[in-house]
C-alpha positions in Angstrom: 0.0 0.0 0.0 1.4 3.4 -1.1 1.8 6.0 1.7 -0.4 9.0 1.1 2.4 11.4 2.2 6.0 11.8 1.2 8.2 13.3 4.1 11.3 15.0 2.9 14.1 15.6 3.4 14.9 13.0 6.0 17.2 13.7 7.7 16.4 17.4 7.7 18.0 20.6 8.8 15.6 23.6 8.7 12.4 22.4 7.1 10.4 19.2 6.8 7.9 18.9 3.9 4.8 16.7 4.3 3.6 16.3 0.7 0.3 14.7 0.0 0.4 12.4 -3.1 -3.4 12.0 -3.1 -5.3 14.4 -5.4 -8.2 14.5 -2.9 -6.4 16.5 -0.2 -8.0 16.9 3.1 -7.1 18.8 6.3 -5.5 15.7 7.9 -4.0 16.4 11.4 -0.2 16.0 11.4 1.4 15.6 14.8 5.1 15.4 15.6 6.3 14.2 19.0 9.7 13.7 20.7 10.9 10.4 22.1 8.9 11.0 25.3 5.7 11.5 23.4 5.5 15.2 24.0 3.9 17.1 21.1 6.6 19.3 19.4 4.5 20.5 16.5 1.1 19.9 15.0 -0.8 21.3 12.0 -3.7 20.5 9.7 -2.5 19.4 6.3 -2.8 22.2 3.7 -5.8 21.7 1.5 -4.8 24.5 -0.9 -1.4 23.0 -1.7 -0.1 19.4 -1.6 2.7 20.4 0.8 2.6 21.4 4.5 5.9 22.7 6.0 7.3 22.2 9.4 10.0 24.8 10.2 12.6 23.1 12.3 15.2 25.9 12.8 14.5 26.1 16.5 14.2 22.3 17.0 17.0 20.4 18.8 18.8 17.7 16.8 17.4 14.3 17.4 14.8 11.8 16.2 11.2 12.8 16.2 8.0 10.8 15.4 5.2 11.9 13.1 1.6 10.7 12.9 -0.9 11.7 10.2 -4.6 11.0 10.8 -7.9 11.0 8.8 -11.4 10.6 10.0 -11.0 6.9 10.3 -7.8 7.1 12.4 -4.0 6.8 11.8 -3.1 6.7 8.1 0.7 7.1 8.3 3.5 7.3 10.9 7.3 7.3 10.9 10.5 8.9 12.1 12.2 12.1 11.2 15.8 12.9 12.0 16.7 16.5 12.6 20.4 17.4 12.1 22.1 20.7 12.6 
């Protein structure tokens, strides 16, 4: 099954792009947490553009976890490494 979002670059420095590959974009919640489960960033996916941007210039280097949801629940999750 193809993932509905492409997350790039990974590892990242200043920005992470969540790009929806589905033509029927919806305002899916995107949540990024640290290793302890604390929410670091959250946003609704951009319905006007295929790409939602997480600016990570103030984020400490490390591994973070993202989850993307739709009305039925979790649709995609994974890890993002932030380097500086």
